[in-house]
C-alpha positions in Angstrom: -0.1 -0.3 0.2 1.4 3.3 -1.0 2.3 5.9 1.6 0.1 8.5 0.0 -3.1 6.0 0.2 -2.1 5.2 3.9 -2.2 9.0 4.6 -5.6 9.4 2.9 -7.0 6.6 4.9 -5.4 7.9 8.0 -7.1 11.3 7.3 -10.3 9.9 7.1 -10.0 7.8 10.2 -9.0 11.0 12.0 -12.3 12.8 10.9 -14.4 10.0 12.1 -12.7 9.3 15.2 -12.9 13.0 16.0 -16.9 12.5 16.1 -16.5 10.4 19.1 -15.7 13.3 21.4 -17.2 15.8 19.4 -20.7 14.0 20.0 -20.1 14.0 23.6 -19.3 17.8 23.8 -22.6 18.4 21.8 -24.6 16.2 24.4 -25.3 13.1 22.1 -24.2 9.6 23.2 -20.6 8.8 21.7 -21.2 5.3 20.6 -23.4 7.1 17.9 -20.4 8.2 16.1 -19.1 4.7 15.9 -22.0 3.4 13.4 -21.1 4.4 9.7 -24.0 6.3 7.8 -26.0 6.8 11.0 -23.0 9.1 12.4 -23.5 11.5 9.3 -27.2 11.4 10.3 -26.4 12.3 14.0 -23.9 14.9 12.8 -26.0 16.5 10.6 -28.8 16.7 13.3 -26.3 18.2 16.0 -25.5 21.2 13.3 -29.2 21.8 12.9 -29.4 20.8 9.4 -31.9 19.0 7.2 -31.5 15.4 7.7 -32.4 14.8 4.1 -28.7 16.1 3.4 -27.6 12.3 4.4 -28.9 11.7 0.5 -26.0 14.2 -0.8 -23.3 12.5 1.2 -23.9 9.1 -1.1 -23.4 11.0 -4.2 -19.9 11.3 -5.7 -18.3 14.9 -5.5 -21.5 16.3 -3.8 -20.2 14.4 -0.7 -17.0 16.4 -0.7 -19.1 19.7 -0.8 -21.0 18.2 2.3 -18.1 17.3 4.2 -16.6 20.7 4.1 -20.0 22.4 4.9 -20.2 20.1 8.1 -16.8 20.9 9.0 -17.6 24.6 8.6 -20.7 24.3 10.5 -18.9 22.4 13.3 -16.5 25.3 13.6 -19.4 27.6 14.1 -21.1 25.6 16.7 -17.9 26.2 18.7 -18.0 29.9 18.3 -15.3 30.0 15.4 -16.7 32.8 13.2 -13.7 34.3 11.3 -13.1 33.7 7.8 -9.6 32.4 8.8 -11.0 29.7 10.9 -13.7 28.6 8.5 -11.2 28.2 5.7 -8.9 26.2 8.2 -11.9 23.8 9.1 -12.7 23.6 5.3 -9.2 22.9 3.6 -7.8 20.7 6.6 -11.0 19.1 8.6 -8.4 16.3 9.4 -6.6 18.7 11.3 -9.3 21.0 12.5 -11.8 18.5 13.9 -9.3 16.4 16.0 -7.9 19.5 17.4 -11.3 20.8 18.3 -12.2 17.4 19.7 -9.4 16.7 21.8 -7.7 20.3 22.4 -10.4 22.7 21.8 -11.9 24.5 24.9 -14.7 26.3 23.3 -18.1 25.5 24.6 -20.4 23.9 22.1 -23.5 26.2 21.1 -26.6 24.4 20.1 -28.3 25.7 16.9 -30.7 27.8 19.0 -28.0 29.6 20.9 -25.7 30.6 18.1 -25.8 34.3 17.3 -28.3 34.7 14.4 -27.6 36.5 11.1 -30.5 37.6 9.1 -30.1 35.9 5.7 -32.3 34.7 2.7 -32.3 31.2 1.7 -30.6 32.3 -1.4 -27.6 34.2 0.1 -27.1 31.6 2.6 -26.7 28.8 -0.2 -24.8 31.4 -2.3 -22.1 31.8 0.4 -21.9 28.2 1.2 -21.5 27.4 -2.5 -19.0 30.1 -3.1 -17.1 29.0 0.0 -17.2 25.4 -0.8 -16.0 26.1 -4.3 -12.9 28.0 -3.1 -12.2 25.0 -0.7 -12.6 22.2 -3.3 -10.4 24.4 -5.7 -7.8 24.6 -3.2 -8.0 20.8 -2.6 -7.8 20.4 -6.4 -4.7 22.4 -6.4 -2.6 21.1 -3.7 -4.3 17.7 -2.4 -6.3 15.5 -4.7 -8.0 15.7 -8.1 -10.3 13.6 -9.9 -9.3 12.4 -13.4 -11.4 10.7 -15.9 -9.6 8.4 -18.6 -10.4 9.6 -21.8 -8.5 7.4 -24.2 -7.4 3.5 -24.3 -3.6 4.3 -24.3 -3.3 2.5 -20.7 -5.7 -0.4 -21.7 -5.8 -2.8 -19.8 -4.2 -1.4 -16.7 -6.7 1.4 -17.0 -9.8 1.6 -18.9 -11.8 4.3 -20.9 -14.2 5.6 -18.4 -12.4 5.1 -15.2 -12.4 7.8 -12.9 -9.2 8.2 -10.8 -8.3 10.0 -7.6 -4.8 11.8 -8.5 -2.5 12.3 -5.7 -0.7 15.7 -5.9 1.2 16.1 -2.7 3.0 12.7 -3.1 5.7 14.4 -5.8 5.1 17.7 -4.0 2.1 20.0 -5.3 2.8 22.7 -8.0 2.2 26.3 -7.6 0.0 27.2 -10.6 1.5 29.2 -13.2 -1.9 30.8 -13.8 -3.5 31.8 -10.4 -6.4 33.8 -11.8 -8.7 31.3 -13.7 -12.2 30.1 -13.5 -12.5 27.7 -10.8 -12.9 24.0 -11.3 -12.3 23.8 -15.1 -9.3 23.6 -17.1 -8.3 25.8 -20.0 -11.7 26.5 -21.8 -14.6 28.1 -20.4 -18.1 25.9 -20.0 -20.1 26.2 -23.0 -17.4 27.3 -25.1 -14.7 25.7 -27.3 -12.4 28.6 -27.6 -12.8 31.2 -24.8 -10.0 30.7 -22.4 -10.6 30.2 -18.7 -7.8 31.8 -17.4 -5.8 35.2 -17.7 -2.0 34.9 -18.2 -1.2 38.0 -15.6 -0.1 37.3 -13.0 2.3 34.5 -14.1 4.1 32.8 -11.3 7.2 30.5 -12.2 7.5 27.0 -11.5 7.6 26.1 -7.9 7.0 22.7 -6.3 6.4 22.3 -2.5 8.4 19.8 -0.6 7.4 16.0 -1.7 7.0 12.9 0.0 9.0 10.9 -2.8 10.1 11.4 -6.2 8.7 9.6 -9.2 9.5 6.1 -9.6 9.9 3.6 -12.5 6.5 2.1 -13.0 4.6 5.0 -11.3 1.4 5.9 -13.1 1.6 9.6 -13.6 -0.8 12.4 -14.7 0.9 15.1 -16.3 0.4 18.2 -18.7 1.0 17.0 -22.3 4.2 18.9 -23.2 3.5 19.4 -27.0 0.3 20.9 -25.6 2.0 24.2 -25.5 0.7 25.4 -29.0 -2.7 23.8 -30.2 -5.1 23.9 -33.2 -8.1 24.8 -31.8 -9.7 22.5 -34.2 -7.7 19.2 -33.5 -6.8 20.4 -29.9 -4.8 17.7 -28.3 -5.9 14.9 -30.6 -3.4 15.8 -33.2 -0.3 17.5 -32.1 0.3 20.9 -33.7 3.9 19.8 -34.3 3.0 17.0 -36.1 0.6 18.9 -38.2 3.4 21.3 -39.4 5.8 18.4 -40.2 3.2 17.1 -42.5 1.8 20.4 -44.0 4.3 23.0 -43.1 3.9 26.0 -40.7 2.6 28.4 -42.9 -0.2 26.3 -44.3 -1.0 25.5 -40.6 -0.9 29.0 -39.5 -3.0 30.3 -42.4 -5.7 27.8 -43.3 -8.2 28.5 -40.5 -10.8 26.4 -42.2 -8.6 23.2 -41.7 -6.8 23.7 -38.4 -8.6 26.5 -36.8 -7.1 29.0 -34.4 -3.4 28.5 -33.3 -3.2 29.2 -29.6 -0.6 29.1 -26.8 -1.3 27.7 -23.5 0.8 27.9 -20.3 2.1 24.7 -18.5 -0.6 24.3 -16.1 -3.2 24.8 -18.7 -2.0 21.9 -21.2 -4.1 19.0 -21.4 -3.9 16.4 -18.9 -2.4 13.1 -19.8 -1.8 9.7 -18.2 0.9 7.3 -18.9 3.4 4.9 -16.9 6.8 6.3 -16.0 9.4 4.0 -17.9 12.6 5.9 -17.0 13.7 8.5 -14.6 16.3 11.1 -14.6 19.8 9.4 -15.3 18.5 6.0 -16.8 19.6 4.7 -19.7 16.5 3.7 -21.9 16.4 1.1 -24.6 13.7 -0.8 -26.4 14.7 -3.9 -28.1 11.8 -5.8 -30.2 9.2 -4.2 -27.7 10.7 -5.2 -24.5 11.8 -2.0 -22.4 15.3 -2.1 -21.0 16.4 0.2 -18.1 20.2 0.6 -17.6 21.0 -2.7 -19.6 17.9 -4.8 -17.7 14.4 -5.6 -19.1 12.0 -3.7 -17.0 9.4 -5.7 -15.2 6.0 -3.9 -16.0 3.4 -3.8 -13.2 0.4 -3.2 -15.4 -1.3 -5.2 -18.3 0.4 -4.7 -21.8 -1.3 -4.7 -24.9 0.4 -5.0 -28.3 -0.9 -5.3 -32.1 -1.3 -8.6 -33.7 -2.4 -9.5 -37.2 -5.1 -12.3 -36.8 -5.7 -14.4 -39.9 -8.9 -16.4 -40.4 -10.6 -18.8 -42.4 -12.9 -16.4 -43.8 -15.2 -16.4 -41.2 -15.6 -13.1 -39.3 -15.6 -12.6 -35.6 -19.1 -12.0 -33.8 -19.4 -9.1 -31.6 -19.7 -11.7 -28.7 -16.4 -13.1 -29.5 -14.8 -9.8 -29.4 -16.3 -9.0 -25.9 -15.3 -12.2 -24.6 -11.8 -11.4 -25.5 -12.4 -7.9 -23.8 -11.3 -6.0 -26.7 -12.2 -2.4 -26.6 -10.0 -0.8 -29.3 -11.3 -0.7 -32.8 -10.7 -3.9 -34.8 -9.4 -3.2 -38.3 -9.9 -5.5 -41.5 -6.5 -5.2 -43.3 -7.6 -8.0 -45.9 -10.1 -10.4 -47.0 -9.6 -12.5 -43.9 -6.9 -10.6 -41.9 -7.8 -8.4 -39.0 -5.5 -5.9 -36.9 -6.1 -6.2 -33.1 -4.6 -4.7 -29.9 -4.3 -7.6 -27.6 -2.9 -8.7 -24.3 -0.9 -11.9 -24.3 -3.4 -13.6 -22.6 -6.3 -12.5 -25.0 -4.0 -13.4 -28.0 -3.4 -17.0 -26.7 -7.2 -17.4 -26.3 -8.1 -16.0 -30.0 -5.4 -18.4 -31.5 -7.6 -21.2 -30.2 -10.6 -20.2 -32.0 -11.8 -22.3 -34.6 -12.0 -19.8 -37.6 -8.4 -18.4 -36.6 -5.6 -20.2 -38.8 -2.6 -17.5 -37.7 -1.5 -15.1 -35.4 1.4 -12.5 -35.7 2.6 -10.1 -33.3 3.4 -6.8 -35.1 7.0 -5.6 -34.4 8.9 -3.1 -36.4 12.2 -4.5 -36.9 15.5 -2.7 -35.6 17.0 -0.5 -38.3 13.5 0.5 -39.6 13.0 4.3 -39.3 9.9 5.8 -38.5 9.9 9.7 -39.4 7.1 10.2 -36.8 9.3 8.9 -33.9 11.1 11.5 -31.6 13.5 13.0 -32.4 12.3 12.9 -36.1 15.8 12.1 -37.3 16.1 9.5 -39.9 19.8 9.0 -39.2 19.1 7.1 -35.7 16.6 4.5 -37.3 14.5 4.6 -34.4 10.8 3.2 -34.3 8.1 2.3 -31.7 9.4 -1.0 -31.0 13.1 -0.7 -31.3 14.6 2.6 -29.7 17.6 4.0 -28.1 19.9 3.9 -26.4 19.0 7.1 -24.9 20.0 8.7 -21.6 17.4 10.4 -19.7 18.5 14.1 -18.6 19.0 14.6 -14.9 19.0 18.3 -13.3 22.6 19.4 -12.8 24.3 16.7 -15.3 26.3 18.1 -18.0 26.5 16.6 -21.7 28.7 17.4 -24.8 26.5 19.2 -27.4 27.1 18.2 -31.3 25.1 18.7 -34.3 24.5 14.9 -34.0 22.8 14.9 -30.6 21.2 18.5 -31.0 18.0 17.0 -32.3 17.6 15.3 -29.0 18.1 18.3 -26.9 16.8 21.3 -29.1 13.2 21.3 -27.4 14.7 20.8 -24.0 17.0 23.8 -24.4 14.4 26.0 -25.9 10.8 25.3 -24.9 11.0 23.7 -21.5 14.4 25.6 -20.2 13.6 29.0 -22.1 17.3 29.5 -23.8 17.7 31.1 -27.2 19.5 28.7 -29.5 21.0 29.1 -32.9 23.1 27.1 -35.5 25.8 29.4 -37.6 28.1 27.7 -39.7 28.1 24.3 -37.8 28.4 26.4 -34.3 25.9 25.9 -31.7 25.3 29.2 -29.8 23.0 29.5 -26.7 21.8 32.9 -25.7 24.4 34.1 -28.1 27.3 32.3 -26.9 29.0 29.5 -28.5 28.1 26.3 -26.6 29.9 22.9 -26.8 28.3 21.5 -23.7 24.9 21.9 -22.0 23.8 21.3 -18.0 20.4 20.5 -17.7 18.2 22.8 -15.4 15.4 20.2 -14.5 14.9 16.3 -14.3 13.2 14.7 -17.1 11.3 11.3 -17.5 10.3 8.9 -20.1 6.7 7.7 -20.2 4.6 5.2 -22.2 1.1 3.8 -22.4 0.4 0.1 -21.5 -1.4 -0.1 -24.7 2.0 -0.2 -26.8 0.7 0.5 -30.2 -2.1 2.8 -29.3 -0.6 5.4 -27.2 0.9 8.9 -27.9 3.7 8.9 -25.4 7.5 9.7 -25.1 8.2 7.7 -28.2 6.3 10.6 -30.3 7.2 13.8 -28.4 10.3 13.3 -26.3 11.0 14.0 -22.7 8.7 14.6 -19.9 10.1 17.8 -17.7 9.6 17.6 -14.2 7.4 21.0 -14.4 4.8 19.3 -16.1 4.1 16.4 -13.9 0.6 17.0 -11.8 0.5 13.9 -9.5 0.3 10.1 -9.3 -2.6 8.4 -10.1 -3.5 6.4 -6.9 -6.8 4.4 -7.2 -10.0 3.9 -9.5 -13.1 4.5 -7.6 -15.7 4.5 -10.3 -15.6 2.8 -13.8 -18.3 2.8 -16.3 -18.5 2.0 -20.1 -20.6 4.3 -21.9 -21.0 2.0 -24.9 -22.9 -0.4 -22.7 -26.5 -0.2 -21.9 -27.6 1.8 -18.9 -28.0 -1.3 -16.4 -24.7 -2.9 -17.7 -22.8 0.3 -17.6 -20.9 0.0 -14.3 -18.1 -2.0 -14.2 -18.6 -3.2 -10.4 -15.3 -5.5 -10.3 -13.3 -2.6 -11.6 -14.1 -0.1 -8.8 -12.3 0.7 -5.6 -9.1 -0.7 -6.8 -5.4 0.4 -6.5 -3.5 1.4 -9.7 -0.3 -0.6 -10.0 
């Protein structure tokens, strides 16, 4: 069990344990605090709130608002009336409630004894909602954030429709680059496809608060898409702006709004959120040999479930929908010949399908060593790298110094200019950084290498390169809800996939 999950569970236990003495201070029998659900009913009653609120505690997301409201109401019931005290109770209930329960000297005030402030219902709810939004925004920024899996790049380890909790404090929470933004949305205002949800002034430089631990090999991380600094409003992050200009040319992409929309820039914290597995950490030497990832010369044992692409040959008989569902195939199946199909399969699914009576052949798709893929980072055909055979490549580490040359410049050009903000020019075979000739370079940040577990259906570091440390949002900890929107309503919930740790 991870340290952060232990801390999360302990925080909940602290809140529930606090109810025992708090109930006593309020004149209720302490044992009622030990009964799940019923203790919420009693807590609501003690605070003088409608008992139907218990229903709201059973609704995802809404229950977080309700916990915040009850923590604030508890503070009021002990005479804590200042905005700072209410903010403390809302943002850190796992600290405030134990303190009030065991150390607080204030007397409990029943609802009828608390000072009355004349407010209409609309004003009371408005103030509560505004306060709750502020508190939840702070929690999202510095503690935990909800994330929904949008694509199949991590199948079968994570599924489209999985709802995750992302732990932000385990790697150290980031200070937002854009502190002034519309709450609880990412980069675009609701009901709009183009209006920004933030302003770029003031702009705060990258800062990360103290961490519990560093990113490790095999961690599943959520991060801001590095190539999402510039996007086509038509394609968004579904197709990288940089891949568009490699294919069509910068002039055409910039001028053809009918085909590409507007071209916009986004600061780091407003770039699209992606999720992948961290394969290599700073200082590691990465190499992929026939789809097997090697770190520092040894094969990396992946803790998730991998999928690869296979060509399945049949006797002409097509696969039924039920057969594909039994294999748990969620990616699209492509027919590439009269009796051949391209499928993304786990090794277990490949073994199972090979036993079908209509299957006469099964071959894993592997791009051979030495074959060049021009769309693969760093887009240098001299390297002869592809999806399945890549490297060797040393992952940059903060403070490490490398010799710069025209041969390795494609690997580090974007790192030096876009991520670390230097001016870089090449004149008559000389490399100039910030106007001075440079034969070596010292990295200013740590970098990582991430890949999707669905190896042939993942836009990851093999396509866009290094992941800078300032783009990392947090660690994906556990799945709490899982649903399949393609299934009928009654079959939509994947009950066996809920409340599971992410490995």
